C-alpha positions as a Markdown table, in Angstrom:
| # | Residue | x | y | z |
|---|---|---|---|---|
| 1 | Met | -27.2 | 184.9 | -73.9 |
| 2 | Gln | -30.0 | 182.4 | -73.2 |
| 3 | Gln | -33.4 | 183.0 | -74.7 |
| 4 | Ser | -36.5 | 182.5 | -72.5 |
| 5 | Thr | -39.2 | 180.1 | -73.7 |
| 6 | Glu | -41.8 | 181.0 | -71.1 |
| 7 | Trp | -43.7 | 183.3 | -73.4 |
| 8 | Leu | -46.1 | 180.5 | -74.3 |
| 9 | Ser | -46.9 | 177.4 | -72.3 |
| 10 | Phe | -47.2 | 174.2 | -74.2 |
| 11 | Glu | -49.8 | 172.9 | -71.8 |
| 12 | Asn | -52.3 | 175.2 | -73.4 |
| 13 | Tyr | -51.9 | 173.6 | -76.8 |
| 14 | Ile | -51.8 | 169.8 | -76.1 |
| 15 | Lys | -53.9 | 167.9 | -78.6 |
| 16 | Tyr | -54.8 | 164.6 | -77.1 |
| 17 | Asp | -57.0 | 163.7 | -80.1 |
| 18 | Arg | -53.9 | 163.3 | -82.2 |
| 19 | Leu | -53.5 | 159.9 | -80.6 |
| 20 | Ile | -56.5 | 159.0 | -82.8 |
| 21 | Thr | -55.8 | 161.1 | -85.9 |
| 22 | Gln | -52.1 | 160.2 | -86.3 |
| 23 | Gly | -51.9 | 157.0 | -84.3 |
| 24 | Tyr | -49.5 | 158.3 | -81.5 |
| 25 | Tyr | -48.8 | 161.5 | -79.6 |
| 26 | Asp | -45.6 | 161.6 | -77.6 |
| 27 | Ile | -46.3 | 164.5 | -75.3 |
| 28 | Lys | -42.9 | 164.5 | -73.7 |
| 29 | His | -41.1 | 165.0 | -77.0 |
| 30 | Val | -43.7 | 167.2 | -78.7 |
| 31 | Arg | -43.3 | 169.5 | -75.6 |
| 32 | Lys | -39.5 | 169.6 | -76.1 |
| 33 | Ser | -39.8 | 170.4 | -79.8 |
| 34 | Phe | -42.4 | 173.1 | -79.0 |
| 35 | Tyr | -40.0 | 175.0 | -76.8 |
| 36 | Glu | -37.1 | 174.4 | -79.2 |
| 37 | Ala | -39.2 | 175.9 | -82.1 |
| 38 | Leu | -40.2 | 178.8 | -79.9 |
| 39 | Ser | -36.6 | 179.5 | -79.0 |
| 40 | Ile | -35.6 | 179.6 | -82.7 |
| 41 | Leu | -38.4 | 181.9 | -83.6 |
| 42 | Gly | -37.8 | 184.2 | -80.7 |
| 43 | Lys | -39.9 | 186.3 | -78.4 |
| 44 | Pro | -43.3 | 187.1 | -79.9 |
| 45 | Asp | -43.7 | 190.6 | -81.3 |
| 46 | Lys | -47.0 | 191.7 | -82.8 |
| 47 | Arg | -45.1 | 194.0 | -85.2 |
| 48 | Asp | -43.7 | 190.9 | -87.0 |
| 49 | Thr | -45.5 | 188.5 | -89.4 |
| 50 | Leu | -45.3 | 184.8 | -89.1 |
| 51 | Val | -45.8 | 182.8 | -92.3 |
| 52 | Ala | -47.0 | 179.2 | -92.1 |
| 53 | Ile | -46.1 | 177.2 | -95.2 |
| 54 | Thr | -47.1 | 173.7 | -96.3 |
| 55 | Ile | -45.5 | 172.2 | -99.4 |
| 56 | Arg | -46.4 | 168.9 | -100.9 |
| 57 | Leu | -43.5 | 167.6 | -103.0 |
| 58 | Lys | -43.4 | 165.6 | -106.2 |
| 59 | Thr | -43.5 | 161.9 | -105.9 |
| 60 | Arg | -40.2 | 161.7 | -107.9 |
| 61 | Val | -37.6 | 164.3 | -108.7 |
| 62 | Lys | -34.9 | 164.5 | -111.4 |
| 63 | Val | -31.4 | 164.2 | -110.0 |
| 64 | Lys | -28.0 | 164.2 | -111.7 |
| 65 | Thr | -25.8 | 161.1 | -111.2 |
| 66 | Ile | -22.7 | 159.6 | -112.8 |
| 67 | Arg | -23.1 | 156.4 | -114.8 |
| 68 | Asn | -20.0 | 154.8 | -116.5 |
| 69 | Gly | -18.2 | 158.1 | -116.1 |
| 70 | Val | -21.0 | 160.1 | -117.8 |
| 71 | Glu | -23.3 | 162.6 | -116.0 |
| 72 | Val | -27.0 | 161.6 | -116.6 |
| 73 | Asn | -30.4 | 162.6 | -115.3 |
| 74 | Glu | -32.4 | 160.0 | -113.3 |
| 75 | Tyr | -35.6 | 160.1 | -111.4 |
| 76 | Met | -35.5 | 159.4 | -107.7 |
| 77 | Lys | -38.4 | 158.8 | -105.3 |
| 78 | Thr | -38.8 | 161.8 | -102.9 |
| 79 | Asn | -37.3 | 161.1 | -99.5 |
| 80 | Trp | -36.3 | 162.9 | -96.3 |
| 81 | Gly | -33.0 | 164.0 | -97.8 |
| 82 | Ile | -34.7 | 165.6 | -100.9 |
| 83 | Ala | -37.3 | 167.3 | -98.7 |
| 84 | His | -34.5 | 168.6 | -96.4 |
| 85 | Ser | -32.7 | 170.0 | -99.4 |
| 86 | Ala | -35.8 | 171.7 | -100.7 |
| 87 | Ser | -36.5 | 173.2 | -97.3 |
| 88 | Asn | -33.0 | 174.6 | -97.0 |
| 89 | Arg | -33.3 | 176.3 | -100.4 |
| 90 | Leu | -36.7 | 177.6 | -99.6 |
| 91 | His | -35.3 | 179.2 | -96.4 |
| 92 | Gly | -32.3 | 180.6 | -98.2 |
| 93 | Gln | -34.3 | 182.1 | -101.0 |
| 94 | Ile | -36.9 | 183.7 | -98.7 |
| 95 | Ser | -34.1 | 185.2 | -96.5 |
| 96 | Lys | -32.3 | 186.5 | -99.6 |
| 97 | Lys | -35.4 | 188.2 | -100.9 |
| 98 | Phe | -36.4 | 189.9 | -97.7 |
| 99 | Trp | -33.0 | 190.5 | -96.1 |
| 100 | Gly | -30.7 | 191.0 | -99.1 |
| 101 | Arg | -27.0 | 191.0 | -98.3 |
| 102 | Arg | -27.6 | 190.3 | -94.6 |
| 103 | Ser | -28.8 | 186.8 | -95.7 |
| 104 | Lys | -25.2 | 185.9 | -96.5 |
| 105 | Tyr | -24.4 | 185.9 | -92.8 |
| 106 | Glu | -27.7 | 184.9 | -91.2 |
| 107 | Lys | -31.2 | 183.8 | -92.1 |
| 108 | Leu | -34.7 | 184.7 | -91.1 |
| 109 | Pro | -35.9 | 182.7 | -88.0 |
| 110 | Tyr | -37.3 | 179.5 | -89.4 |
| 111 | Val | -38.4 | 176.1 | -88.2 |
| 112 | Arg | -39.8 | 173.2 | -90.3 |
| 113 | Ser | -40.9 | 169.6 | -90.1 |
| 114 | Ile | -40.9 | 166.9 | -92.8 |
| 115 | Glu | -43.8 | 164.5 | -92.8 |
| 116 | Ser | -45.4 | 161.8 | -94.9 |
| 117 | Asn | -48.9 | 160.4 | -94.5 |
| 118 | Glu | -51.6 | 158.4 | -96.4 |
| 119 | Asp | -53.9 | 161.4 | -97.0 |
| 120 | Trp | -51.2 | 163.3 | -98.9 |
| 121 | Asp | -49.4 | 160.2 | -100.1 |
| 122 | Lys | -46.2 | 162.3 | -100.5 |
| 123 | Asp | -43.5 | 163.8 | -98.4 |
| 124 | His | -44.4 | 167.3 | -97.4 |
| 125 | Ile | -42.9 | 170.2 | -95.5 |
| 126 | His | -44.5 | 172.3 | -92.8 |
| 127 | Ala | -42.6 | 175.5 | -92.0 |
| 128 | Leu | -42.9 | 178.6 | -90.0 |
| 129 | Ile | -40.8 | 181.6 | -90.9 |
| 130 | Arg | -40.7 | 184.9 | -88.9 |
| 131 | Met | -40.6 | 188.0 | -91.1 |
| 132 | Lys | -38.7 | 190.6 | -89.0 |
| 133 | Asp | -36.5 | 193.6 | -89.8 |
| 134 | Leu | -37.3 | 193.3 | -93.5 |
| 135 | Lys | -35.6 | 195.6 | -96.0 |
| 136 | Leu | -37.9 | 197.9 | -98.0 |
| 137 | Asn | -39.7 | 196.7 | -101.2 |
| 138 | Arg | -37.6 | 198.0 | -104.0 |
| 139 | Lys | -40.6 | 198.4 | -106.3 |
| 140 | Thr | -42.6 | 200.6 | -103.8 |
| 141 | Asn | -39.8 | 201.8 | -101.5 |
| 142 | Gln | -42.3 | 200.9 | -98.7 |
| 143 | Thr | -42.4 | 198.0 | -96.2 |
| 144 | Phe | -43.8 | 194.8 | -97.7 |
| 145 | Thr | -47.5 | 194.3 | -97.2 |
| 146 | Thr | -48.9 | 190.9 | -96.1 |
| 147 | Lys | -50.1 | 190.3 | -99.6 |
| 148 | Glu | -46.7 | 191.0 | -101.1 |
| 149 | Ile | -45.1 | 188.7 | -98.6 |
| 150 | Glu | -47.5 | 185.9 | -99.5 |
| 151 | Asp | -47.2 | 186.4 | -103.3 |
| 152 | Thr | -43.4 | 186.4 | -103.1 |
| 153 | Ile | -43.1 | 183.2 | -101.0 |
| 154 | Tyr | -45.6 | 181.5 | -103.3 |
| 155 | Asp | -43.4 | 182.3 | -106.3 |
| 156 | Ile | -40.2 | 181.1 | -104.5 |
| 157 | Ala | -41.9 | 177.8 | -103.4 |
| 158 | Tyr | -43.2 | 177.1 | -106.9 |
| 159 | Glu | -39.7 | 177.7 | -108.4 |
| 160 | Leu | -38.4 | 174.7 | -106.4 |
| 161 | Glu | -37.6 | 171.7 | -108.7 |
| 162 | Glu | -39.4 | 169.4 | -106.2 |
| 163 | Val | -42.8 | 171.2 | -106.5 |
| 164 | Asn | -45.2 | 170.9 | -109.4 |
| 165 | Glu | -45.8 | 174.4 | -110.6 |
| 166 | Arg | -48.4 | 173.2 | -113.0 |
| 167 | Asp | -50.7 | 172.2 | -110.1 |
| 168 | Arg | -50.7 | 175.8 | -108.8 |
| 169 | Lys | -54.3 | 176.5 | -109.8 |
| 170 | Lys | -55.8 | 173.2 | -108.8 |
| 171 | Asp | -58.4 | 172.8 | -106.0 |
| 172 | Lys | -55.7 | 171.3 | -103.8 |
| 173 | Pro | -52.5 | 173.1 | -104.8 |
| 174 | Pro | -49.1 | 171.8 | -103.5 |
| 175 | Val | -48.3 | 175.0 | -101.7 |
| 176 | Leu | -50.5 | 176.5 | -98.9 |
| 177 | Ile | -49.6 | 179.7 | -97.1 |
| 178 | Arg | -51.1 | 181.5 | -94.1 |
| 179 | Thr | -49.9 | 184.7 | -92.4 |
| 180 | Phe | -50.7 | 186.2 | -89.0 |
| 181 | Pro | -49.0 | 188.4 | -86.5 |
| 182 | Tyr | -46.2 | 186.8 | -84.5 |
| 183 | Trp | -48.3 | 187.2 | -81.3 |
| 184 | Glu | -50.8 | 185.0 | -79.5 |
| 185 | Asp | -54.5 | 186.0 | -79.9 |
| 186 | Lys | -57.7 | 184.7 | -78.4 |
| 187 | Tyr | -57.8 | 181.9 | -80.9 |
| 188 | Asn | -54.4 | 180.6 | -79.9 |
| 189 | Val | -53.2 | 180.6 | -83.6 |
| 190 | Leu | -49.5 | 181.1 | -82.8 |
| 191 | Gly | -49.3 | 178.3 | -80.2 |
| 192 | Arg | -51.4 | 175.9 | -82.2 |
| 193 | Ser | -49.3 | 176.5 | -85.3 |
| 194 | Ile | -46.1 | 175.7 | -83.4 |
| 195 | Glu | -47.6 | 172.6 | -81.8 |
| 196 | Tyr | -48.8 | 171.4 | -85.3 |
| 197 | Ile | -45.3 | 171.3 | -86.8 |
| 198 | Cys | -44.0 | 169.5 | -83.7 |
| 199 | Lys | -46.8 | 166.9 | -83.5 |
| 200 | Thr | -44.8 | 164.0 | -84.9 |
| 201 | Ser | -42.0 | 164.3 | -82.4 |
| 202 | Ser | -41.0 | 161.1 | -80.6 |
| 203 | Lys | -38.1 | 159.4 | -79.0 |
| 204 | His | -37.1 | 158.1 | -82.4 |
| 205 | Tyr | -37.8 | 161.1 | -84.6 |
| 206 | Asp | -37.1 | 164.8 | -84.3 |
| 207 | Pro | -39.0 | 166.6 | -87.1 |
| 208 | Leu | -37.1 | 169.8 | -86.5 |
| 209 | Ile | -33.6 | 168.4 | -86.8 |
| 210 | Leu | -31.3 | 170.3 | -89.1 |
| 211 | Glu | -28.0 | 168.7 | -90.0 |
| 212 | Asp | -24.8 | 170.6 | -89.1 |
| 213 | Asn | -26.8 | 173.5 | -87.7 |
| 214 | Lys | -24.7 | 175.1 | -85.0 |
| 215 | Thr | -27.4 | 177.5 | -84.0 |
| 216 | Thr | -29.9 | 174.7 | -83.4 |
| 217 | Lys | -27.3 | 172.7 | -81.4 |
| 218 | Ser | -26.6 | 175.8 | -79.2 |
| 219 | Ile | -30.3 | 176.5 | -78.6 |
| 220 | Lys | -30.8 | 172.8 | -77.6 |
| 221 | Lys | -28.2 | 173.3 | -74.8 |
| 222 | Thr | -29.9 | 176.4 | -73.5 |
| 223 | Leu | -33.2 | 174.6 | -73.3 |
| 224 | Asn | -32.1 | 171.8 | -71.0 |
| 225 | Lys | -32.6 | 173.7 | -67.7 |
| 226 | Tyr | -36.0 | 175.1 | -68.6 |
| 227 | Tyr | -37.2 | 171.8 | -70.2 |
| 228 | Glu | -36.3 | 169.8 | -67.1 |
| 229 | Lys | -38.3 | 172.3 | -65.0 |
| 230 | Glu | -41.3 | 172.0 | -67.3 |
| 231 | Thr | -41.4 | 168.2 | -67.6 |
| 232 | Ser | -41.2 | 167.9 | -63.8 |
| 233 | Lys | -44.6 | 169.6 | -63.7 |
| 234 | Asn | -46.2 | 167.2 | -66.2 |
| 235 | Asn | -44.7 | 164.0 | -67.3 |
| 236 | Ala | -47.7 | 162.7 | -69.2 |
| 237 | Cys | -46.6 | 160.8 | -72.3 |
| 238 | Val | -49.1 | 159.2 | -74.7 |
| 239 | Leu | -47.6 | 156.6 | -77.1 |
């Protein structure tokens, strides 16, 4: 069954000033990523919570490797593959915590981009995860509050090997979390948040790409018809 992506229009969230702030802004491919992300997250529902997560990774991480037939620990500079692995584990652990056994078969709706820039000087992850159909909090036997969701995800993120837990209380901690209803408001928070993680999309780079993800491949196919319709209206592309 195809999902509709007409709940939000990308044209309302175009940020032309990104051409200055990041050096390029490929509207054609950002638009395509925007609708792909929206399809993955699903139809907006104000009863659900969307969590926006930004994680700055360590410059180097410890990895196990074989040297002369012996397993040893070495430090490797953080790269896309390491960030991708950290993102997958973050998604898996959050789904396991809030969906329990169900997470063995499917995960919470989740999209993420991997970026690197001079300001952060490190690879970092931007992610959006939709908290829907959550199991009850075992401690309270009630639904999770927004504060409990935030605290739980902070703890999960700081348990990642790629994140410096010791920097948690610094002025610029490596993990930042925002929560808001999965519904567009007068401030356009939802649409702007989706545009933000898609902003580096280009002909040569898809920040949302997930290796061997059959769901993502399937969704891309369902987007073709609607995407062609949308781009025929506005073919502006800033490079």
